[in-house]
C-alpha positions as CSV (number, residue, x, y, z in Angstrom):
1,M,21.4,5.1,18.5
2,S,24.3,7.3,19.1
3,L,27.9,6.5,19.6
4,N,30.3,6.6,22.6
5,A,33.6,8.4,21.9
6,P,36.9,7.1,23.1
7,A,37.8,7.9,26.7
8,R,39.8,11.0,25.7
9,L,36.9,12.4,23.7
10,P,33.8,13.0,25.8
11,R,30.6,12.8,23.9
12,P,29.3,16.3,23.1
13,G,25.7,17.2,23.9
14,K,23.3,16.2,26.6
15,D,21.1,13.3,27.4
16,V,17.9,14.4,25.7
17,Y,15.4,11.6,26.2
18,R,14.3,12.4,29.7
19,F,10.8,13.6,28.6
20,A,9.9,9.9,28.4
21,L,10.8,9.5,32.1
22,G,9.6,12.8,33.5
23,S,12.6,14.9,34.1
24,A,14.6,17.1,31.8
25,A,17.3,19.7,32.3
26,L,16.9,22.1,29.5
27,S,19.3,24.6,28.2
28,D,18.6,28.2,27.5
29,S,16.8,29.0,24.2
30,R,19.0,29.8,21.3
31,Q,18.7,32.2,18.5
32,P,17.4,30.6,15.3
33,S,19.9,29.5,12.6
34,C,19.6,27.3,9.6
35,L,22.1,26.0,7.1
36,E,22.1,28.1,4.0
37,P,24.2,27.6,0.8
38,E,27.8,28.3,1.6
39,K,28.6,32.0,1.8
40,G,32.2,32.7,1.0
41,R,33.4,34.9,3.9
42,R,31.8,32.9,6.7
43,D,32.8,29.6,5.3
44,R,36.4,30.6,4.7
45,R,36.6,31.9,8.2
46,N,35.1,28.6,9.5
47,R,37.5,26.5,7.5
48,R,40.5,28.7,8.6
49,Q,39.6,28.3,12.2
50,W,39.2,24.6,11.8
51,S,42.4,24.1,9.8
52,Q,44.4,26.1,12.4
53,G,43.6,23.5,14.9
54,R,40.7,25.0,16.8
55,S,39.4,21.5,17.5
56,G,42.9,20.4,18.6
57,G,45.0,17.4,17.5
58,P,46.2,16.4,14.1
59,Q,44.2,17.5,11.1
60,E,41.4,15.4,9.6
61,P,41.9,13.8,6.2
62,E,40.8,16.2,3.5
63,A,37.3,15.7,2.2
64,A,38.1,16.5,-1.4
65,P,35.7,16.3,-4.3
66,E,37.9,14.1,-6.3
67,A,37.7,11.3,-3.7
68,P,35.9,8.4,-5.2
69,A,32.5,7.6,-3.6
70,G,29.4,5.8,-4.5
71,G,26.7,7.3,-6.6
72,H,23.0,7.1,-7.5
73,A,21.2,4.1,-8.6
74,R,21.1,5.1,-12.2
75,G,24.1,4.3,-14.4
76,G,26.2,2.5,-11.8
77,G,23.4,0.5,-10.2
78,R,22.4,0.3,-6.6
79,G,26.0,-0.5,-5.5
80,M,27.1,3.0,-6.2
81,A,24.3,4.5,-4.1
82,A,25.1,2.0,-1.3
83,V,28.8,3.0,-1.2
84,W,28.0,6.7,-1.3
85,Q,25.6,6.2,1.6
86,Q,28.2,4.3,3.6
87,V,30.8,7.0,3.1
88,L,28.4,9.7,4.2
89,A,27.3,7.6,7.2
90,V,31.0,7.2,8.3
91,D,31.4,11.0,8.1
92,A,28.2,11.7,10.0
93,R,29.1,9.4,12.8
94,Y,32.4,11.1,13.4
95,N,30.8,14.5,12.8
96,A,29.9,14.9,16.5
97,Y,33.6,15.1,17.4
98,R,34.5,17.9,14.9
99,T,35.0,21.4,16.2
100,P,33.2,20.8,19.5
101,T,33.0,24.6,20.1
102,F,31.7,25.4,16.6
103,P,28.6,23.2,16.0
104,Q,27.3,25.1,12.9
105,F,30.4,24.2,11.0
106,R,29.7,20.5,11.6
107,T,26.4,20.9,9.8
108,Q,28.0,22.8,6.9
109,Y,30.6,20.2,6.6
110,I,28.3,17.2,6.4
111,R,26.0,19.0,3.9
112,R,29.0,19.8,1.7
113,R,30.3,16.3,1.9
114,S,26.9,15.1,0.7
115,Q,27.0,17.4,-2.3
116,L,30.6,16.4,-3.2
117,L,29.8,12.7,-3.0
118,R,26.7,13.0,-5.2
119,E,28.7,15.0,-7.8
120,N,31.6,12.6,-7.7
121,A,29.2,9.6,-8.1
122,K,28.6,10.7,-11.7
123,A,32.2,10.1,-12.5
124,G,31.7,6.3,-12.6
125,H,34.7,5.2,-10.6
126,P,35.3,1.4,-10.5
127,P,33.6,-0.4,-7.7
128,A,36.9,-1.6,-6.2
129,L,38.2,1.9,-6.0
130,R,35.0,3.1,-4.3
131,R,35.3,0.4,-1.7
132,Q,39.0,1.1,-1.2
133,Y,38.2,4.7,-0.5
134,L,35.5,3.8,2.0
135,R,37.9,1.5,3.8
136,L,40.7,4.1,3.9
137,R,38.4,6.9,4.9
138,G,37.2,4.9,7.9
139,Q,40.8,4.0,8.9
140,L,42.0,7.7,8.7
141,L,39.0,9.0,10.7
142,G,39.5,6.2,13.2
143,Q,43.2,7.3,13.6
144,R,42.1,11.0,14.0
145,Y,39.2,10.5,16.4
146,G,39.5,7.0,17.8
147,P,37.6,3.9,16.9
148,L,33.8,4.0,16.8
149,S,32.0,1.9,19.5
150,E,29.4,-0.7,18.8
151,P,25.8,0.3,18.3
152,G,24.7,-1.2,21.6
153,S,26.9,1.3,23.5
154,A,24.2,3.9,23.4
155,R,22.7,2.4,26.4
156,A,25.6,3.6,28.5
157,Y,24.6,7.2,28.3
158,S,20.8,7.3,27.5
159,N,18.2,7.0,30.2
160,S,16.4,3.8,29.4
161,I,12.6,3.8,29.3
162,V,12.4,0.1,29.0
163,R,11.4,-2.1,31.9
164,S,12.2,-5.8,31.6
165,S,9.3,-8.1,32.0
166,R,7.6,-11.1,30.5
167,T,6.3,-11.0,27.0
168,T,2.6,-10.8,26.4
169,L,2.6,-10.1,22.7
170,D,-0.8,-9.7,21.2
171,R,-2.7,-10.3,24.4
172,M,-6.1,-8.7,24.2
173,E,-8.0,-7.6,27.3
174,D,-11.7,-6.7,27.2
175,F,-13.2,-4.4,29.7
176,E,-16.3,-6.5,30.0
177,D,-16.3,-6.2,33.8
178,D,-16.2,-2.5,33.7
179,P,-19.9,-1.3,34.2
180,R,-19.2,2.0,32.6
181,A,-17.9,0.3,29.5
182,L,-20.9,-2.1,29.5
183,G,-23.3,0.8,29.8
184,A,-21.7,2.7,27.0
185,R,-21.8,-0.3,24.7
186,G,-25.5,-0.7,25.1
187,H,-26.0,2.4,23.0
188,R,-23.6,1.5,20.3
189,R,-24.8,1.3,16.7
190,S,-24.7,-2.0,14.8
191,V,-21.9,-2.6,12.4
192,S,-22.4,-0.8,9.1
193,R,-20.9,-1.4,5.7
194,G,-18.3,1.3,6.4
195,S,-17.2,-0.3,9.6
196,Y,-13.7,-1.7,10.3
197,Q,-15.1,-5.2,10.7
198,L,-16.5,-5.2,7.2
199,Q,-13.4,-3.6,5.7
200,A,-11.2,-6.3,7.2
201,Q,-13.5,-9.1,6.0
202,M,-13.6,-7.6,2.5
203,N,-9.8,-7.4,2.5
204,R,-9.4,-11.0,3.3
205,A,-12.0,-12.0,0.7
206,V,-11.0,-12.8,-3.0
207,Y,-12.7,-10.3,-5.4
208,E,-13.3,-12.8,-8.1
209,D,-16.9,-11.7,-8.5
210,R,-16.5,-7.9,-8.2
211,P,-18.6,-5.9,-10.6
212,P,-17.2,-4.5,-13.8
213,G,-15.5,-1.1,-13.3
214,S,-14.7,-1.7,-9.6
215,V,-12.4,1.0,-8.3
216,V,-10.6,-1.4,-5.9
217,P,-8.4,-3.8,-7.9
218,T,-7.1,-7.1,-6.4
219,S,-3.4,-7.8,-5.9
220,A,-3.5,-9.7,-9.1
221,A,-5.2,-7.0,-11.2
222,E,-3.5,-6.5,-14.5
223,A,-5.0,-3.0,-14.8
224,S,-3.3,-2.1,-11.6
225,R,0.1,-3.2,-12.8
226,A,-0.4,-1.4,-16.1
227,M,-1.2,1.8,-14.2
228,A,1.9,1.4,-12.0
229,G,4.2,0.8,-15.0
230,D,7.5,-0.9,-14.5
231,T,8.7,1.3,-11.6
232,S,9.3,-0.8,-8.5
233,L,8.4,0.3,-5.0
234,S,12.2,0.5,-4.3
235,E,12.7,2.9,-7.2
236,N,9.7,4.9,-6.1
237,Y,11.2,5.5,-2.7
238,A,14.8,6.0,-3.8
239,F,15.5,8.9,-1.4
240,A,19.2,9.7,-1.1
241,G,20.3,13.3,-1.7
242,M,20.2,15.8,1.2
243,Y,18.1,18.7,0.1
244,H,18.8,20.7,3.3
245,V,20.1,20.4,6.8
246,F,18.6,22.5,9.7
247,D,20.6,22.9,12.9
248,Q,18.9,25.6,14.9
249,H,18.3,23.1,17.7
250,V,21.8,21.7,17.8
251,D,22.7,19.6,20.8
252,E,19.0,19.3,22.0
253,A,16.8,16.5,20.7
254,V,14.1,17.2,18.1
255,P,11.4,14.6,19.1
256,R,8.9,15.7,16.4
257,V,9.1,17.0,12.8
258,R,6.1,17.5,10.6
259,F,5.3,18.9,7.2
260,A,2.1,21.1,7.1
261,N,-1.0,19.4,5.8
262,D,-1.2,19.2,2.0
263,D,1.9,21.4,1.7
264,R,5.1,20.6,-0.1
265,H,7.5,23.2,1.4
266,R,6.4,24.2,4.9
267,L,7.9,22.3,7.8
268,A,7.9,22.6,11.6
269,C,9.9,20.9,14.3
270,C,9.9,21.1,18.1
271,S,12.9,20.7,20.4
272,L,13.7,20.0,24.0
273,D,15.2,23.4,24.1
274,G,11.7,24.7,24.6
275,S,11.0,26.1,21.1
276,I,9.3,25.3,17.9
277,S,10.7,26.2,14.5
278,L,8.6,27.0,11.4
279,C,10.7,26.5,8.2
280,Q,10.1,27.3,4.6
281,L,12.0,25.2,1.9
282,V,11.0,27.2,-1.2
283,P,12.2,29.7,-2.5
284,A,15.8,28.7,-2.0
285,P,17.7,28.9,0.2
286,P,15.5,27.2,2.8
287,T,15.0,29.4,5.9
288,V,13.7,29.3,9.4
289,L,10.7,31.7,9.1
290,R,10.2,32.1,12.9
291,V,10.9,30.4,16.2
292,L,7.9,30.0,18.6
293,R,9.1,30.7,22.2
294,G,7.1,30.6,25.4
295,H,7.4,27.2,26.9
296,T,9.7,27.2,29.9
297,R,10.7,23.5,29.4
298,G,11.2,21.1,26.5
299,V,8.5,20.8,23.8
300,S,7.5,17.1,23.7
301,D,5.0,17.2,20.7
302,F,3.0,19.5,18.4
303,A,0.4,19.2,15.7
304,W,-0.8,21.2,12.7
305,S,-4.5,22.0,12.4
306,L,-6.2,20.8,9.2
307,S,-6.0,24.3,7.6
308,N,-2.4,24.9,8.9
309,D,-3.3,28.2,10.5
310,I,-3.0,26.8,14.1
311,L,-0.4,24.7,15.9
312,V,-0.9,23.1,19.2
313,S,2.1,22.2,21.3
314,T,2.6,20.2,24.5
315,S,5.5,20.7,27.0
316,L,7.2,19.3,30.0
317,D,6.2,22.6,31.7
318,A,2.7,21.1,32.1
319,T,1.1,23.5,29.6
320,M,-0.2,23.3,26.1
321,R,0.0,26.3,23.8
322,I,-2.0,27.4,20.8
323,W,0.0,29.3,18.2
324,A,-0.9,31.2,15.1
325,S,1.4,29.9,12.3
326,E,1.1,33.1,10.3
327,D,2.8,35.4,12.7
328,G,4.0,33.0,15.5
329,R,1.7,34.6,18.1
330,C,0.7,32.5,21.1
331,I,-3.1,32.7,21.1
332,R,-3.7,30.8,24.3
333,E,-1.9,28.9,27.1
334,I,-3.8,26.1,28.7
335,P,-2.5,24.3,31.8
336,D,-2.8,20.6,32.1
337,P,-5.8,19.7,34.2
338,D,-3.6,17.5,36.4
339,G,-0.6,19.8,36.5
340,A,1.5,17.1,35.0
341,E,4.0,17.1,32.2
342,L,2.3,16.9,28.8
343,L,3.9,14.3,26.5
344,C,1.8,14.1,23.4
345,C,-1.1,15.7,21.5
346,T,-3.3,15.3,18.4
347,F,-6.1,17.2,16.8
348,Q,-9.5,15.6,16.4
349,P,-9.5,15.2,12.6
350,V,-13.0,16.4,12.0
351,N,-13.4,19.0,14.7
352,N,-10.1,20.9,15.1
353,N,-11.6,22.8,18.0
354,L,-10.9,19.7,20.1
355,T,-7.4,18.4,20.9
356,V,-6.5,15.3,22.8
357,V,-3.4,15.4,25.1
358,G,-1.6,12.7,27.1
359,N,0.2,13.4,30.4
360,A,2.7,12.0,32.8
361,K,0.0,11.1,35.4
362,H,-1.4,8.4,33.1
363,N,-4.4,10.5,31.9
364,V,-5.8,11.3,28.4
365,H,-7.8,14.5,28.2
366,V,-10.0,16.0,25.5
367,M,-9.4,19.8,25.5
368,N,-11.5,22.5,23.9
369,I,-8.9,24.9,22.6
370,S,-11.4,27.8,22.2
371,T,-12.5,27.8,25.8
372,G,-9.3,26.3,27.3
373,K,-11.3,23.8,29.3
374,K,-11.4,20.1,29.6
375,V,-14.4,18.4,27.9
376,K,-16.8,16.8,30.2
377,G,-16.5,13.0,30.0
378,G,-13.4,13.4,27.8
379,S,-10.9,12.0,30.2
380,S,-9.6,8.5,30.9
381,K,-6.8,6.8,32.8
382,L,-4.2,4.5,31.3
383,T,-1.8,2.1,33.0
384,G,1.3,4.4,32.5
385,R,2.6,7.7,31.2
386,V,0.8,8.5,27.9
387,L,3.4,8.7,25.1
388,A,1.5,8.3,21.8
389,L,-2.0,9.2,20.4
390,S,-3.6,8.6,17.1
391,F,-7.1,8.9,15.6
392,D,-8.6,7.0,12.7
393,A,-9.5,9.0,9.7
394,P,-13.2,9.6,10.6
395,G,-12.2,10.6,14.1
396,R,-14.5,8.0,15.8
397,L,-11.7,5.8,17.2
398,L,-8.7,7.0,19.3
399,W,-5.7,4.8,20.3
400,A,-3.4,5.8,23.1
401,G,-0.1,4.1,24.1
402,D,1.7,4.3,27.4
403,D,5.2,3.6,28.8
404,R,4.1,0.2,30.2
405,G,3.5,-1.4,26.9
406,S,-0.3,-1.0,26.6
407,V,-2.4,0.4,23.7
408,F,-5.9,1.4,24.6
409,S,-8.7,2.1,22.1
410,F,-11.4,4.6,22.8
411,L,-14.7,5.4,21.2
412,F,-15.0,9.1,20.6
413,D,-18.4,10.7,20.7
414,M,-18.4,13.2,17.8
415,A,-21.2,15.3,19.3
416,T,-19.9,15.7,22.9
417,G,-16.2,14.8,22.8
418,K,-16.8,12.0,25.4
419,L,-14.3,9.1,25.5
420,T,-15.4,5.5,26.1
421,K,-12.7,3.0,26.8
422,A,-13.1,0.0,24.5
423,K,-10.1,-2.4,24.2
424,R,-6.7,-2.9,25.6
425,L,-3.7,-4.6,23.9
426,V,-0.5,-5.4,25.8
427,V,2.1,-5.1,23.1
428,H,4.9,-6.1,25.5
429,E,4.8,-5.7,29.2
430,G,7.0,-2.8,30.3
431,S,8.0,-1.7,26.8
432,P,7.1,1.9,26.1
433,V,4.8,2.5,23.1
434,T,6.4,5.6,21.6
435,S,4.5,5.9,18.3
436,I,1.1,5.1,16.9
437,S,0.0,5.8,13.3
438,A,-3.4,4.8,12.0
439,R,-4.3,4.3,8.3
440,S,-7.7,3.2,6.9
441,W,-6.1,2.0,3.6
442,V,-2.6,0.7,3.4
443,S,-2.8,0.9,-0.4
444,R,-5.4,0.8,-3.1
445,E,-4.9,-3.0,-3.2
446,A,-4.8,-3.5,0.6
447,R,-7.8,-1.8,2.2
448,D,-7.0,-3.1,5.7
449,P,-7.5,-0.5,8.5
450,S,-4.1,-0.7,10.1
451,L,-2.0,0.6,13.0
452,L,1.8,1.1,12.9
453,I,3.4,0.9,16.4
454,N,6.9,1.5,17.8
455,A,7.4,-0.1,21.2
456,C,11.1,-0.4,22.1
457,L,11.2,-4.0,21.0
458,N,13.8,-3.6,18.2
459,K,10.8,-4.1,15.9
460,L,8.3,-2.0,14.0
461,L,4.9,-3.6,14.5
462,L,2.0,-3.5,12.0
463,Y,-1.5,-4.4,13.4
464,R,-4.8,-5.0,11.6
465,V,-7.8,-3.2,13.1
466,V,-10.4,-6.0,13.0
467,D,-13.6,-4.3,14.4
468,N,-15.1,-0.9,15.1
469,E,-14.0,-1.1,18.7
470,G,-10.4,-0.9,17.7
471,T,-9.4,-4.5,18.4
472,L,-5.9,-5.1,17.1
473,Q,-4.4,-8.2,15.5
474,L,-0.7,-8.5,14.8
475,K,-0.1,-8.7,11.0
476,R,3.7,-8.6,10.8
477,S,6.8,-6.9,12.2
478,F,10.0,-5.4,10.7
479,P,13.5,-5.4,12.3
480,I,14.8,-2.0,13.5
481,E,17.0,-0.9,16.4
482,Q,14.9,0.6,19.2
483,S,15.3,-0.3,22.8
484,S,15.4,3.0,24.7
485,H,14.6,6.1,22.5
486,P,11.2,7.6,21.6
487,V,11.3,6.6,17.9
488,R,8.4,7.3,15.6
489,S,7.2,5.9,12.3
490,I,4.6,6.8,9.6
491,F,2.7,5.4,6.6
492,C,3.7,6.9,3.3
493,P,0.9,9.4,2.5
494,L,0.3,8.5,-1.2
495,M,-1.7,5.5,-2.3
496,S,-1.2,4.2,-5.8
497,F,-2.1,1.2,-7.9
498,R,1.5,0.0,-7.6
499,Q,1.7,-3.3,-5.8
500,G,3.1,-2.9,-2.3
501,A,2.8,-0.2,0.4
502,C,5.5,1.6,2.2
503,V,6.1,2.6,5.8
504,V,9.1,4.7,7.1
505,T,10.6,4.7,10.6
506,G,13.4,6.2,12.5
507,S,15.9,3.9,14.4
508,E,18.6,3.9,17.0
509,D,21.1,2.8,14.4
510,M,21.1,6.4,13.1
511,C,19.3,5.4,9.8
512,V,15.9,6.0,8.3
513,H,14.3,2.7,7.2
514,F,11.7,2.0,4.4
515,F,9.7,-1.2,4.5
516,D,7.1,-2.7,2.1
517,V,4.3,-4.0,4.2
518,E,2.9,-6.2,1.5
519,R,6.2,-7.9,0.6
520,A,6.4,-11.3,2.3
521,A,10.2,-11.6,2.2
522,K,13.0,-8.9,2.1
523,A,10.6,-6.2,3.1
524,A,13.4,-3.5,3.3
525,V,13.0,-1.0,0.5
526,N,15.6,1.6,1.3
527,K,17.8,2.9,4.1
528,L,19.1,6.5,4.5
529,Q,22.3,7.1,6.3
530,G,23.5,10.5,7.4
531,H,22.5,11.2,10.9
532,S,25.0,11.0,13.8
533,A,22.5,10.2,16.5
534,P,19.3,8.1,16.9
535,V,16.6,9.1,14.4
536,L,13.5,10.0,16.4
537,D,10.9,11.1,13.8
538,V,10.2,11.2,10.1
539,S,7.7,13.1,8.0
540,F,6.7,13.2,4.3
541,N,5.5,16.3,2.4
542,C,2.2,15.8,0.6
543,D,3.6,14.6,-2.7
544,E,6.4,12.5,-1.2
545,S,9.0,14.5,-3.1
546,L,10.7,15.4,0.3
547,L,11.2,13.5,3.5
548,A,12.3,15.1,6.8
549,S,14.0,13.3,9.6
550,S,15.0,14.5,13.0
551,D,17.5,13.1,15.5
552,A,18.6,13.1,19.1
553,S,21.4,15.6,18.5
554,G,19.0,18.3,17.2
555,M,19.7,17.9,13.5
556,V,16.9,17.9,10.9
557,I,17.7,16.5,7.5
558,V,15.4,17.1,4.5
559,W,16.0,14.3,1.9
560,R,15.1,14.7,-1.7
561,R,13.8,11.9,-3.9
562,E,16.0,10.8,-6.7
563,Q,14.7,12.1,-10.1
564,K,14.1,9.3,-12.6
């Protein structure tokens, strides 16, 4: 969710969500740039130009390090962290109106503000003084730039991808009348002990009679609590400090950001400016290693191969490209079989020679990236534009979501790449499904195969996979703001014996939200504030020490976990 400026201050940037509707006016590619630690000469020049009134109008209140602000959870408690986040959020929301002709300075400013506020938090200012500073800061910025509008005003300038219709939440539709589906099911193997059906049954059972030494503790297992220690889930996911801010795609949406597999410091993000950035976070300062160019329109999605040597990208220019991550070389360009805009992609998790793509003509295709050809029998049609794809861990089940609110499950033939349509769930008629994430185990204490879904309902939905055909059953939902933007969510990658399991999602309220899926009440674990536009995607590195989030204005923030 982004903010409308007062009438005298037109909102900078462009509408960047049109890939969900099928049209996008894209700007020319830009040279790569990233935020590095402040370098004296450039920063002094930037500040001088700003202070001399380059942005026009009266000067903004000084963001001095001595200004009181909230701090980290330790010492001053969670109140300090909350006030610090609120101050940073106010600055971020007004940041779009600073130096409109000098966007890189805006990024430098917000990063420096984050550093100053964190340092100042250690001073231990009284809570009343911190709250007073927050109130005065908001008033002064409001006088300088005009009052902020309400969150719902984002609808005024974004192209909505929501179609109003009746609610059919959790309605399951079998394809029993489809002779192709019936024929395919006749050759299906019976349910094995490793099937989804058995896992779901085992999860609902009580393990009172489990054998000694069982590796799966119950939710009441004392051994599990002993291993987890006294650290709560909230403390475990206490992300606050900004590690780095990348702005090489400023003013164009970054719909996807992903850390490389099993990697702590390699990150990639794609943009509607038509490029993909490969970034390295260590050694300091973090840098943009290379920018992959070649697509003639916006890049809608990309994926790392299992070994991280290959990236596959999809674009509104109706092509997918295969890239070598080592040198940024485009290995192959593959046109969409239907000549349609490509909106999403994912590797087959076991056989990375196969990639599944979804397009604007409602089709899912399995592509062989070595030959550049579509796999025979590897295509299927959905009810709408395909916006989201996800495999289960073994690669035998594929889920696809479209812009009309449906999620389809497919059986994937590991030998041939053939797709067999199995089940359909109408999440909400007419509400685009923008993200699907699959997880076989939510945590070591909750072995449910689960699906996490964003669907423009102002909710994050968690489904249980109840059988090996991908049938879904709603488990619970979490409140977020999403009505028109292609927001994504993820399961946290690490599983521990700590009670509870965490999921993270973007939101149109410009925040990153953490939820505990096992907590019955007050599921919210943490909320990160710092973006000045709707947060579209989130990604953890392999050890959860860093979290990356991207937004609709082109900013990518890398958050660092608080050190305990």
